[in-house]
GUDREN-16195 format. One record per residue: residue number from 1; residue in three letters; z, x, y of N, C-alpha, C in turn. Coordinates in Angstrom, 3 decimals, decimal comma. Each point is the difference from the previous one (the first is absolute). Layout:
// residues N
site seq->NUM | type->ALA | npz->Z | npx->X | npy->Y | capz->Z | capx->X | capy->Y | cpz->Z | cpx->X | cpy->Y;
...
END
This chain:
// residues 118
site seq->1 | type->MET | npz->4,080 | npx->5,682 | npy->-17,621 | capz->-0,911 | capx->0,654 | capy->0,913 | cpz->0,171 | cpx->-0,625 | cpy->1,380;
site seq->2 | type->GLU | npz->-0,117 | npx->0,828 | npy->1,033 | capz->0,149 | capx->-0,526 | capy->1,355 | cpz->-1,361 | cpx->-0,353 | cpy->0,594;
site seq->3 | type->TYR | npz->-0,003 | npx->-1,111 | npy->0,729 | capz->-1,185 | capx->-0,490 | capy->0,697 | cpz->0,378 | cpx->-0,310 | cpy->1,438;
site seq->4 | type->ALA | npz->-0,966 | npx->0,182 | npy->0,893 | capz->0,166 | capx->-0,422 | capy->1,387 | cpz->-0,706 | cpx->-1,338 | cpy->0,158;
site seq->5 | type->ILE | npz->0,713 | npx->-0,961 | npy->0,526 | capz->-0,585 | capx->-1,280 | capy->0,380 | cpz->-0,212 | cpx->0,094 | cpy->1,508;
site seq->6 | type->LEU | npz->-1,267 | npx->0,101 | npy->0,417 | capz->-0,355 | capx->0,191 | capy->1,403 | cpz->-0,404 | cpx->-1,346 | cpy->0,586;
site seq->7 | type->VAL | npz->0,674 | npx->-0,399 | npy->1,056 | capz->-0,216 | capx->-1,322 | capy->0,593 | cpz->-0,815 | cpx->0,151 | cpy->1,283;
site seq->8 | type->TYR | npz->-1,196 | npx->-0,566 | npy->-0,001 | capz->-0,877 | capx->0,028 | capy->1,164 | cpz->0,067 | cpx->-1,351 | cpy->0,689;
site seq->9 | type->GLU | npz->0,196 | npx->0,026 | npy->1,311 | capz->0,199 | capx->-1,226 | capy->0,756 | cpz->-0,960 | cpx->-0,093 | cpy->1,180;
site seq->10 | type->SER | npz->-0,234 | npx->-1,223 | npy->0,426 | capz->-0,838 | capx->-0,233 | capy->1,173 | cpz->0,822 | cpx->0,228 | cpy->1,270;
site seq->11 | type->GLU | npz->-0,690 | npx->0,096 | npy->1,120 | capz->0,690 | capx->0,141 | capy->1,282 | cpz->0,904 | cpx->-1,207 | cpy->0,249;
site seq->12 | type->THR | npz->-0,440 | npx->-1,174 | npy->-0,438 | capz->0,809 | capx->-1,213 | capy->0,153 | cpz->1,324 | cpx->0,129 | cpy->-0,733;
site seq->13 | type->ASN | npz->-0,039 | npx->0,529 | npy->-1,211 | capz->1,241 | capx->0,159 | capy->-0,761 | cpz->0,937 | cpx->1,007 | cpy->0,646;
site seq->14 | type->PHE | npz->-0,558 | npx->1,052 | npy->0,594 | capz->0,851 | capx->0,937 | capy->0,732 | cpz->0,679 | cpx->-0,720 | cpy->1,161;
site seq->15 | type->SER | npz->-0,727 | npx->-0,890 | npy->0,669 | capz->0,579 | capx->-0,771 | capy->1,107 | cpz->1,081 | cpx->-0,953 | cpy->-0,495;
site seq->16 | type->ASN | npz->-0,195 | npx->-0,569 | npy->-1,183 | capz->0,973 | capx->-0,942 | capy->-0,557 | cpz->1,345 | cpx->0,648 | cpy->-0,297;
site seq->17 | type->ARG | npz->0,032 | npx->1,307 | npy->-0,070 | capz->1,269 | capx->0,689 | capy->-0,253 | cpz->0,983 | cpx->-0,205 | cpy->1,142;
site seq->18 | type->THR | npz->-0,502 | npx->-0,271 | npy->1,200 | capz->0,876 | capx->-0,061 | capy->1,166 | cpz->-0,032 | cpx->-1,319 | cpy->0,753;
site seq->19 | type->ASP | npz->-0,903 | npx->-0,901 | npy->-0,327 | capz->-0,060 | capx->-1,252 | capy->0,768 | cpz->0,780 | cpx->-1,115 | cpy->-0,677;
site seq->20 | type->LYS | npz->-0,243 | npx->-1,235 | npy->0,412 | capz->0,790 | capx->-1,139 | capy->-0,484 | cpz->-0,147 | cpx->-0,253 | cpy->-1,499;
site seq->21 | type->GLU | npz->-1,058 | npx->0,508 | npy->-0,628 | capz->-0,187 | capx->-0,181 | capy->-1,440 | cpz->0,714 | cpx->1,081 | cpy->-0,813;
site seq->22 | type->ARG | npz->0,730 | npx->0,829 | npy->0,673 | capz->0,651 | capx->1,138 | capy->-0,637 | cpz->0,855 | cpx->-0,408 | cpy->-1,185;
site seq->23 | type->ASP | npz->0,756 | npx->-1,084 | npy->0,115 | capz->0,890 | capx->-0,393 | capy->-1,094 | cpz->-0,769 | cpx->-0,327 | cpy->-1,273;
site seq->24 | type->SER | npz->-1,108 | npx->-0,738 | npy->0,120 | capz->-0,770 | capx->-0,319 | capy->-1,201 | cpz->-0,681 | cpx->1,244 | cpy->-0,556;
site seq->25 | type->TYR | npz->-0,475 | npx->0,858 | npy->0,899 | capz->-0,650 | capx->1,247 | capy->-0,429 | cpz->0,986 | cpx->0,871 | cpy->-0,779;
site seq->26 | type->TRP | npz->1,133 | npx->0,295 | npy->0,629 | capz->0,977 | capx->0,885 | capy->-0,640 | cpz->0,710 | cpx->-0,672 | cpy->-1,166;
site seq->27 | type->GLY | npz->0,162 | npx->-1,306 | npy->0,038 | capz->0,653 | capx->-0,700 | capy->-1,105 | cpz->-0,733 | cpx->0,210 | cpy->-1,313;
site seq->28 | type->ALA | npz->-1,322 | npx->-0,090 | npy->0,048 | capz->-0,791 | capx->0,206 | capy->-1,215 | cpz->0,148 | cpx->1,432 | cpy->-0,509;
site seq->29 | type->PHE | npz->0,000 | npx->0,966 | npy->0,907 | capz->0,146 | capx->1,395 | capy->-0,418 | cpz->1,420 | cpx->0,297 | cpy->-0,475;
site seq->30 | type->ARG | npz->1,006 | npx->-0,640 | npy->0,603 | capz->1,382 | capx->0,198 | capy->-0,483 | cpz->0,136 | cpx->-0,502 | cpy->-1,432;
site seq->31 | type->ALA | npz->-0,560 | npx->-1,173 | npy->-0,275 | capz->0,079 | capx->-0,558 | capy->-1,356 | cpz->-0,719 | cpx->0,909 | cpy->-0,999;
site seq->32 | type->TYR | npz->-1,152 | npx->0,508 | npy->0,389 | capz->-0,756 | capx->0,912 | capy->-0,866 | cpz->0,799 | cpx->1,278 | cpy->-0,250;
site seq->33 | type->SER | npz->0,579 | npx->0,563 | npy->1,046 | capz->0,801 | capx->1,225 | capy->-0,135 | cpz->1,200 | cpx->-0,219 | cpy->-0,905;
site seq->34 | type->GLN | npz->0,640 | npx->-1,158 | npy->0,133 | capz->1,149 | capx->-0,317 | capy->-0,852 | cpz->-0,426 | cpx->-0,109 | cpy->-1,461;
site seq->35 | type->ALA | npz->-1,163 | npx->-0,594 | npy->-0,262 | capz->-0,491 | capx->-0,125 | capy->-1,377 | cpz->-0,286 | cpx->1,386 | cpy->-0,584;
site seq->36 | type->LEU | npz->-0,590 | npx->0,881 | npy->0,798 | capz->-0,248 | capx->1,371 | capy->-0,459 | cpz->1,313 | cpx->0,713 | cpy->-0,315;
site seq->37 | type->ALA | npz->0,981 | npx->-0,157 | npy->0,874 | capz->1,295 | capx->0,649 | capy->-0,195 | cpz->0,708 | cpx->-0,548 | cpy->-1,244;
site seq->38 | type->GLN | npz->-0,043 | npx->-1,318 | npy->-0,166 | capz->0,645 | capx->-0,608 | capy->-1,171 | cpz->-0,653 | cpx->0,456 | cpy->-1,297;
site seq->39 | type->ALA | npz->-1,305 | npx->0,279 | npy->0,046 | capz->-0,701 | capx->0,489 | capy->-1,184 | cpz->0,302 | cpx->1,473 | cpy->-0,252;
site seq->40 | type->GLY | npz->0,603 | npx->0,675 | npy->0,973 | capz->0,381 | capx->1,396 | capy->-0,153 | cpz->-1,168 | cpx->0,976 | cpy->-0,015;
site seq->41 | type->ILE | npz->-1,081 | npx->-0,342 | npy->0,704 | capz->-1,192 | capx->0,848 | capy->-0,063 | cpz->-0,330 | cpx->0,695 | cpy->1,322;
site seq->42 | type->VAL | npz->0,771 | npx->-0,238 | npy->1,053 | capz->-0,303 | capx->0,585 | capy->1,302 | cpz->0,386 | cpx->1,477 | cpy->0,011;
site seq->43 | type->ALA | npz->-0,973 | npx->0,837 | npy->0,368 | capz->0,259 | capx->1,432 | capy->0,115 | cpz->-0,019 | cpx->0,452 | cpy->1,459;
site seq->44 | type->GLY | npz->-0,393 | npx->-0,891 | npy->0,914 | capz->-0,043 | capx->0,316 | capy->1,421 | cpz->-0,974 | cpx->-0,895 | cpy->0,716;
site seq->45 | type->GLY | npz->-0,190 | npx->0,278 | npy->1,277 | capz->-0,954 | capx->-0,770 | capy->0,786 | cpz->0,409 | cpx->-0,054 | cpy->1,450;
site seq->46 | type->ALA | npz->-0,901 | npx->-0,512 | npy->0,831 | capz->0,277 | capx->-0,111 | capy->1,427 | cpz->-1,008 | cpx->-0,927 | cpy->0,655;
site seq->47 | type->VAL | npz->0,439 | npx->-0,610 | npy->1,093 | capz->-0,882 | capx->-0,768 | capy->0,868 | cpz->-0,473 | cpx->0,962 | cpy->1,084;
site seq->48 | type->LEU | npz->-1,271 | npx->-0,082 | npy->0,347 | capz->-0,564 | capx->0,902 | capy->0,995 | cpz->-0,232 | cpx->-0,711 | cpy->1,329;
site seq->49 | type->TYR | npz->0,059 | npx->0,772 | npy->1,072 | capz->-0,399 | capx->-0,516 | capy->1,305 | cpz->-1,500 | cpx->-0,273 | cpy->-0,036;
site seq->50 | type->PRO | npz->-0,512 | npx->-0,826 | npy->0,913 | capz->-1,447 | capx->-0,251 | capy->0,049 | cpz->-0,794 | cpx->1,301 | cpy->0,186;
site seq->51 | type->GLY | npz->-1,267 | npx->-0,059 | npy->-0,371 | capz->-0,856 | capx->1,180 | capy->0,040 | cpz->-0,111 | cpx->0,665 | cpy->1,351;
site seq->52 | type->ASP | npz->0,127 | npx->-0,773 | npy->1,079 | capz->-0,120 | capx->0,616 | capy->1,323 | cpz->1,178 | cpx->0,918 | cpy->0,321;
site seq->53 | type->ALA | npz->1,046 | npx->-0,032 | npy->-0,831 | capz->1,146 | capx->0,899 | capy->0,184 | cpz->-0,199 | cpx->1,326 | cpy->-0,740;
site seq->54 | type->GLY | npz->-1,057 | npx->0,072 | npy->-0,807 | capz->-0,240 | capx->1,199 | capy->-0,795 | cpz->-0,795 | cpx->1,060 | cpy->0,742;
site seq->55 | type->THR | npz->-0,002 | npx->1,173 | npy->-0,560 | capz->-0,778 | capx->1,122 | capy->0,505 | cpz->-0,646 | cpx->0,688 | cpy->-1,192;
site seq->56 | type->THR | npz->-1,295 | npx->0,284 | npy->0,123 | capz->-0,747 | capx->0,658 | capy->-1,073 | cpz->-0,314 | cpx->1,425 | cpy->0,433;
site seq->57 | type->ILE | npz->0,156 | npx->0,941 | npy->-0,915 | capz->-0,326 | capx->1,390 | capy->0,303 | cpz->-0,986 | cpx->0,519 | cpy->-1,031;
site seq->58 | type->ARG | npz->-0,974 | npx->0,743 | npy->0,487 | capz->-0,966 | capx->0,678 | capy->-0,861 | cpz->-0,029 | cpx->1,460 | cpy->0,426;
site seq->59 | type->LEU | npz->-0,276 | npx->0,865 | npy->-0,945 | capz->-0,149 | capx->1,416 | capy->0,308 | cpz->-1,468 | cpx->0,350 | cpy->-0,220;
site seq->60 | type->ARG | npz->-0,712 | npx->0,341 | npy->1,077 | capz->-1,420 | capx->0,346 | capy->-0,059 | cpz->-0,189 | cpx->1,354 | cpy->0,660;
site seq->61 | type->ASP | npz->-0,572 | npx->0,935 | npy->-0,741 | capz->-0,211 | capx->1,351 | capy->0,517 | cpz->1,292 | cpx->0,571 | cpy->0,575;
site seq->62 | type->ALA | npz->1,084 | npx->-0,194 | npy->-0,728 | capz->1,328 | capx->0,498 | capy->0,363 | cpz->0,541 | cpx->-0,615 | cpy->1,292;
site seq->63 | type->GLN | npz->-0,583 | npx->-1,082 | npy->0,459 | capz->0,460 | capx->-0,692 | capy->1,208 | cpz->0,509 | cpx->-1,391 | cpy->-0,370;
site seq->64 | type->GLN | npz->1,122 | npx->-0,375 | npy->0,582 | capz->0,545 | capx->-1,339 | capy->-0,229 | cpz->-0,758 | cpx->-1,024 | cpy->0,826;
site seq->65 | type->GLN | npz->-0,390 | npx->-1,088 | npy->-0,644 | capz->-0,577 | capx->-1,150 | capy->0,694 | cpz->0,978 | cpx->-1,148 | cpy->-0,197;
site seq->66 | type->VAL | npz->0,543 | npx->-0,490 | npy->1,085 | capz->1,017 | capx->-1,045 | capy->-0,060 | cpz->-0,575 | cpx->-1,283 | cpy->0,586;
site seq->67 | type->GLN | npz->0,201 | npx->-1,106 | npy->-0,723 | capz->-0,476 | capx->-1,306 | capy->0,453 | cpz->1,160 | cpx->-0,985 | cpy->-0,048;
site seq->68 | type->ASP | npz->0,284 | npx->-0,625 | npy->1,116 | capz->1,037 | capx->-1,034 | capy->0,031 | cpz->-0,583 | cpx->-1,317 | cpy->-0,486;
site seq->69 | type->GLY | npz->0,852 | npx->-0,797 | npy->-0,610 | capz->-0,426 | capx->-1,322 | capy->-0,445 | cpz->-0,604 | cpx->0,021 | cpy->-1,385;
site seq->70 | type->LEU | npz->-0,723 | npx->-1,075 | npy->-0,299 | capz->-0,573 | capx->-0,166 | capy->-1,331 | cpz->-1,022 | cpx->1,082 | cpy->-0,314;
site seq->71 | type->TYR | npz->-0,033 | npx->0,394 | npy->-1,245 | capz->-0,980 | capx->0,985 | capy->-0,477 | cpz->-1,402 | cpx->-0,585 | cpy->0,075;
site seq->72 | type->ALA | npz->-0,135 | npx->-1,271 | npy->-0,333 | capz->-1,304 | capx->-0,670 | capy->0,025 | cpz->0,214 | cpx->-1,459 | cpy->0,385;
site seq->73 | type->GLU | npz->-1,000 | npx->-0,589 | npy->0,607 | capz->0,054 | capx->-1,429 | capy->0,323 | cpz->-0,172 | cpx->-0,793 | cpy->-1,288;
site seq->74 | type->THR | npz->1,006 | npx->-0,781 | npy->-0,349 | capz->-0,054 | capx->-0,799 | capy->-1,217 | cpz->0,617 | cpx->-1,356 | cpy->0,268;
site seq->75 | type->LYS | npz->-0,284 | npx->-0,960 | npy->-0,868 | capz->0,616 | capx->-1,325 | capy->0,117 | cpz->1,449 | cpx->0,038 | cpy->-0,448;
site seq->76 | type->GLU | npz->0,284 | npx->0,884 | npy->-0,934 | capz->1,354 | capx->0,104 | capy->-0,533 | cpz->0,461 | cpx->1,446 | cpy->0,087;
site seq->77 | type->GLN | npz->1,299 | npx->0,162 | npy->0,142 | capz->0,578 | capx->1,334 | capy->0,091 | cpz->1,227 | cpx->0,072 | cpy->-0,895;
site seq->78 | type->LEU | npz->0,368 | npx->1,205 | npy->-0,372 | capz->1,139 | capx->0,192 | capy->-0,886 | cpz->1,274 | cpx->-0,426 | cpy->0,719;
site seq->79 | type->GLY | npz->0,691 | npx->-0,980 | npy->-0,576 | capz->1,210 | capx->-0,525 | capy->0,621 | cpz->1,278 | cpx->0,489 | cpy->-0,644;
site seq->80 | type->GLY | npz->-0,109 | npx->0,490 | npy->-1,218 | capz->1,180 | capx->0,481 | capy->-0,690 | cpz->-0,322 | cpx->0,335 | cpy->-1,438;
site seq->81 | type->PHE | npz->0,997 | npx->0,493 | npy->-0,693 | capz->-0,193 | capx->0,361 | capy->-1,395 | cpz->1,293 | cpx->-0,198 | cpy->-0,767;
site seq->82 | type->ILE | npz->-0,161 | npx->-0,227 | npy->-1,277 | capz->1,129 | capx->-0,152 | capy->-0,907 | cpz->-0,279 | cpx->0,896 | cpy->-1,198;
site seq->83 | type->LEU | npz->0,956 | npx->0,802 | npy->-0,378 | capz->-0,131 | capx->0,828 | capy->-1,188 | cpz->0,733 | cpx->-0,684 | cpy->-1,136;
site seq->84 | type->VAL | npz->-0,701 | npx->-0,210 | npy->-1,104 | capz->0,621 | capx->-0,645 | capy->-1,154 | cpz->-0,118 | cpx->0,913 | cpy->-1,213;
site seq->85 | type->ASP | npz->0,986 | npx->-0,071 | npy->-0,852 | capz->0,006 | capx->0,751 | capy->-1,248 | cpz->-0,073 | cpx->-1,019 | cpy->-1,123;
site seq->86 | type->VAL | npz->-1,186 | npx->-0,145 | npy->-0,555 | capz->-0,257 | capx->-1,016 | capy->-1,029 | cpz->-0,724 | cpx->0,648 | cpy->-1,182;
site seq->87 | type->PRO | npz->-0,054 | npx->-0,687 | npy->-1,137 | capz->-0,577 | capx->0,618 | capy->-1,193 | cpz->-1,510 | cpx->0,253 | cpy->0,055;
site seq->88 | type->ASN | npz->-0,749 | npx->-0,845 | npy->0,757 | capz->-1,456 | capx->0,132 | capy->-0,042 | cpz->-0,655 | cpx->-0,673 | cpy->1,208;
site seq->89 | type->LEU | npz->-1,314 | npx->0,199 | npy->0,120 | capz->-0,763 | capx->-0,549 | capy->1,116 | cpz->0,045 | cpx->-1,530 | cpy->0,022;
site seq->90 | type->ASP | npz->-0,077 | npx->-0,632 | npy->-1,154 | capz->0,028 | capx->-1,468 | capy->-0,036 | cpz->1,278 | cpx->-0,547 | cpy->0,630;
site seq->91 | type->THR | npz->1,113 | npx->0,633 | npy->-0,261 | capz->1,272 | capx->-0,432 | capy->0,592 | cpz->-0,012 | cpx->0,222 | cpy->1,502;
site seq->92 | type->ALA | npz->-0,522 | npx->1,142 | npy->0,430 | capz->-0,098 | capx->0,273 | capy->1,441 | cpz->-0,902 | cpx->-1,027 | cpy->0,685;
site seq->93 | type->LEU | npz->-1,109 | npx->-0,356 | npy->-0,629 | capz->-0,907 | capx->-1,004 | capy->0,567 | cpz->0,650 | cpx->-1,374 | cpy->0,071;
site seq->94 | type->ASP | npz->0,803 | npx->-0,321 | npy->-1,000 | capz->0,721 | capx->-1,273 | capy->0,014 | cpz->0,930 | cpx->-0,075 | cpy->1,201;
site seq->95 | type->TRP | npz->0,744 | npx->1,078 | npy->0,260 | capz->0,903 | capx->0,021 | capy->1,156 | cpz->-0,784 | cpx->0,024 | cpy->1,307;
site seq->96 | type->ALA | npz->-1,113 | npx->0,690 | npy->0,033 | capz->-0,828 | capx->0,039 | capy->1,216 | cpz->-0,538 | cpx->-1,392 | cpy->0,325;
site seq->97 | type->ALA | npz->-0,375 | npx->-0,762 | npy->-1,008 | capz->-0,517 | capx->-1,348 | capy->0,215 | cpz->1,066 | cpx->-0,932 | cpy->0,566;
site seq->98 | type->ARG | npz->1,257 | npx->0,309 | npy->-0,245 | capz->1,103 | capx->-0,822 | capy->0,519 | cpz->0,337 | cpx->0,339 | cpy->1,454;
site seq->99 | type->CYS | npz->-0,544 | npx->1,098 | npy->0,510 | capz->0,286 | capx->0,432 | capy->1,372 | cpz->-0,549 | cpx->-1,020 | cpy->1,000;
site seq->100 | type->PRO | npz->0,806 | npx->-0,404 | npy->0,991 | capz->-0,477 | capx->-0,961 | capy->0,991 | cpz->-1,256 | cpx->0,462 | cpy->0,735;
site seq->101 | type->GLY | npz->-0,179 | npx->1,290 | npy->0,143 | capz->-1,178 | capx->0,518 | capy->0,683 | cpz->-1,298 | cpx->-0,249 | cpy->-0,744;
site seq->102 | type->ALA | npz->0,075 | npx->-0,290 | npy->-1,293 | capz->-1,212 | capx->-0,241 | capy->-0,786 | cpz->-0,673 | cpx->-1,318 | cpy->0,358;
site seq->103 | type->SER | npz->0,753 | npx->-0,936 | npy->0,574 | capz->-0,561 | capx->-1,320 | capy->0,284 | cpz->-0,922 | cpx->-0,013 | cpy->1,209;
site seq->104 | type->ASP | npz->0,181 | npx->0,931 | npy->0,948 | capz->-0,889 | capx->-0,005 | capy->1,162 | cpz->-0,414 | cpx->1,399 | cpy->0,447;
site seq->105 | type->GLY | npz->0,342 | npx->0,987 | npy->-0,781 | capz->-0,414 | capx->1,372 | capy->0,268 | cpz->-0,532 | cpx->0,590 | cpy->-1,289;
site seq->106 | type->ALA | npz->0,296 | npx->1,239 | npy->-0,235 | capz->-0,397 | capx->0,659 | capy->-1,242 | cpz->1,156 | cpx->0,866 | cpy->-0,484;
site seq->107 | type->VAL | npz->0,145 | npx->0,069 | npy->-1,301 | capz->1,035 | capx->0,835 | capy->-0,595 | cpz->-0,680 | cpx->0,908 | cpy->-1,023;
site seq->108 | type->GLU | npz->0,176 | npx->1,289 | npy->0,195 | capz->-0,612 | capx->0,996 | capy->-0,877 | cpz->1,096 | cpx->0,646 | cpy->-0,841;
site seq->109 | type->VAL | npz->-0,318 | npx->0,296 | npy->-1,241 | capz->0,943 | capx->0,674 | capy->-0,891 | cpz->-0,597 | cpx->1,341 | cpy->-0,389;
site seq->110 | type->ARG | npz->0,790 | npx->1,053 | npy->0,177 | capz->-0,443 | capx->1,341 | capy->-0,398 | cpz->1,098 | cpx->0,708 | cpy->-0,770;
site seq->111 | type->PRO | npz->-0,370 | npx->0,679 | npy->-1,096 | capz->0,985 | capx->0,823 | capy->-0,693 | cpz->0,387 | cpx->1,181 | cpy->0,878;
site seq->112 | type->ILE | npz->1,219 | npx->0,447 | npy->-0,163 | capz->0,514 | capx->1,108 | capy->0,796 | cpz->0,008 | cpx->1,271 | cpy->-0,838;
site seq->113 | type->VAL | npz->-0,534 | npx->1,058 | npy->0,570 | capz->0,078 | capx->1,324 | capy->-0,612 | cpz->1,153 | cpx->0,713 | cpy->0,688;
site seq->114 | type->MET | npz->1,018 | npx->0,329 | npy->-0,752 | capz->1,155 | capx->0,688 | capy->0,573 | cpz->-0,424 | cpx->1,415 | cpy->0,394;
site seq->115 | type->MET | npz->0,502 | npx->0,460 | npy->1,133 | capz->-0,336 | capx->1,342 | capy->0,481 | cpz->0,311 | cpx->1,023 | cpy->-1,076;
site seq->116 | type->GLY | npz->-0,927 | npx->0,903 | npy->-0,247 | capz->0,185 | capx->1,025 | capy->-1,001 | cpz->-0,390 | cpx->-0,424 | cpy->-1,401;
site seq->117 | type->GLN | npz->-0,449 | npx->-1,258 | npy->-0,168 | capz->-0,367 | capx->-0,492 | capy->-1,319 | cpz->-1,488 | cpx->-0,319 | cpy->-0,108;
site seq->118 | type->GLY | npz->-0,775 | npx->0,335 | npy->0,994 | capz->-1,360 | capx->-0,469 | capy->0,072 | cpz->-1,034 | cpx->0,724 | cpy->-0,709;
END
């Protein structure tokens, strides 16, 4: 079964992606990614730009409402996701707990419903 491991990060962690701590930040994620790949469970994933680079759209009364930046003011924002194909939720949670983002952010695990199978 496929699960999404959603990594929520603080604004500080987004900053660490590009400043002098970048090597330690990315080193931990590289090691985690390599472990996922070696286990043969990676089905996809991506690192996201910070929330201020996003745009939210809503359709209200047939009119588009567009908002630049974060959808809501939060302490943490979605920083990336990893798709894993594992036998069960317990296995997905085990891999999520190993994610470097779990130590100072939050990592959420959700089962994936494939389009057309819902």
